[in-house]
C-alpha positions, 0 to 999 in steps of 0.5 A: 403422142399415142395412137389413140391421142392422134385418132382423137385429134383427127376426130375433131375434124368431124365437128365440121359436119352439120349435126355433130355437136361434140367429140370426146373419149369413151369406152366400149366393152373395155376398149377405148373409143372415140365418142361423137355426140350428135344433135339427132342421129339421122341417117344423113349424119350417121352416113358421114361418120366413120366406124373407126379412125386409125383403128380406134372405134367410133361410138355415135351418141345422141346428146341433143344440141349443146348450149352455153350456160 
């Protein structure tokens, strides 16, 4: 398993934070990153999220709440 895959696996623990609705992978400036989707990017939620996990950058994106269809 690659370093990125391990960091992404660890990122799933962020789903326990109130306001975090999803975790995935993305890209920032040509570099792979972990994307954390939040219902609302409040200061409270942002302060609980890391800037990186195991050296992999974290990108916080507002998605609104997720609902099953």
